[in-house]
C-alpha positions in Angstrom: 0.0 0.1 -0.1 1.1 3.5 -0.8 2.4 5.5 1.7 1.9 9.1 1.8 5.6 11.1 2.4 6.0 14.0 4.3 7.0 16.0 1.6 4.2 14.9 -0.6 1.9 15.9 2.4 3.4 19.0 2.4 3.1 19.8 -1.4 -0.6 18.8 -1.1 -1.2 21.1 1.5 0.9 24.4 0.1 -0.3 23.7 -3.6 -4.1 24.6 -4.1 -6.1 24.4 -5.9 -5.9 20.4 -7.3 -7.1 19.3 -10.6 -9.1 15.9 -10.1 -9.4 13.9 -13.3 -12.2 11.2 -13.6 -14.0 9.3 -16.2 -17.4 7.9 -16.5 -18.2 4.5 -17.1 -17.5 5.0 -21.1 -14.3 6.6 -20.7 -15.8 10.0 -21.0 -13.4 12.6 -19.2 -14.0 15.5 -16.6 -11.5 17.6 -14.9 -12.5 19.7 -11.6 -10.4 22.1 -9.4 -10.7 20.9 -5.5 -9.8 23.6 -2.9 -11.1 21.7 -0.3 -8.4 18.7 -0.9 -6.3 17.4 2.3 -4.3 14.9 3.4 -6.8 12.4 5.8 -4.1 10.4 6.9 -0.7 8.6 5.6 -2.8 6.5 2.8 -6.0 8.7 2.2 -6.9 12.1 0.9 -10.4 13.8 1.3 -12.2 16.5 -0.8 -15.9 17.8 -0.6 -18.3 18.3 -3.6 -19.4 21.4 -3.2 -20.6 22.2 -6.8 -19.1 19.3 -8.9 -21.8 16.8 -9.4 -20.0 15.3 -12.7 -17.1 14.3 -10.5 -19.1 12.8 -8.0 -21.1 10.8 -10.6 -18.0 9.8 -12.2 -16.6 8.2 -9.3 -19.7 6.5 -8.2 -19.4 4.9 -11.9 -16.0 4.4 -12.1 -13.9 4.9 -8.8 -10.5 6.0 -10.3 -8.9 9.2 -10.5 -5.9 11.2 -11.0 -5.2 14.7 -9.1 -2.5 16.9 -9.9 -1.4 20.5 -8.5 1.3 23.0 -10.2 2.6 26.0 -8.8 4.0 28.1 -12.1 5.9 30.4 -9.7 7.8 27.5 -8.8 7.5 25.0 -11.3 7.0 22.3 -8.6 4.0 20.3 -8.1 2.6 16.7 -7.3 0.3 14.1 -8.8 -1.3 11.3 -7.1 -3.5 8.5 -8.6 -6.1 6.4 -6.7 -9.8 5.0 -6.4 -12.3 7.1 -4.3 -13.3 4.4 -1.6 -15.8 6.4 0.3 -18.6 8.6 -1.1 -20.9 10.1 1.6 -23.6 12.8 2.6 -23.7 12.1 5.9 -21.3 11.0 9.0 -18.0 12.2 10.6 -16.0 13.0 7.3 -19.1 14.8 6.1 -19.8 16.6 9.0 -16.2 18.0 9.6 -16.2 19.4 6.1 -19.8 20.5 5.9 -19.0 22.7 9.1 -15.7 23.8 7.5 -17.1 24.9 4.1 -20.5 26.2 5.3 -20.0 30.0 4.5 -18.8 28.6 0.7 -22.0 26.6 0.2 -23.4 23.2 0.5 -21.5 20.3 0.5 -23.3 17.9 -1.3 -20.6 15.0 -0.7 -17.5 14.1 0.8 -15.1 12.1 -0.9 -12.2 10.0 0.3 -9.4 8.7 -1.9 -7.1 5.8 -1.4 -3.8 6.7 -2.5 -2.3 4.4 -4.9 0.6 5.9 -6.3 2.1 9.7 -6.0 4.8 11.9 -7.0 6.6 15.2 -6.3 8.1 17.1 -9.7 
């Protein structure tokens, strides 16, 4: 199982927003920015669906995704590949992000991602 390094965690925390790429069951792609992305633990990332119904629907059909963050000023960034292992609209993880993002709009879902691969560039 892939372990999110301290260096990768720092990059993910510092470079926002992340761009999340998904595809539906037919392979039709979608990319959506995620300012809510954070490292949950050494194996998982977490983000909120505030206004991304296509991303959430794609992940329900096809759980695989790729994410990238890039800082053009320093020409550095990070990339991860993973799988949505939880899509929820209730419970502890949902409540945490719902409360945090209440001023920005309704949190429709919270997506927990198991990171399968990652890199800094």
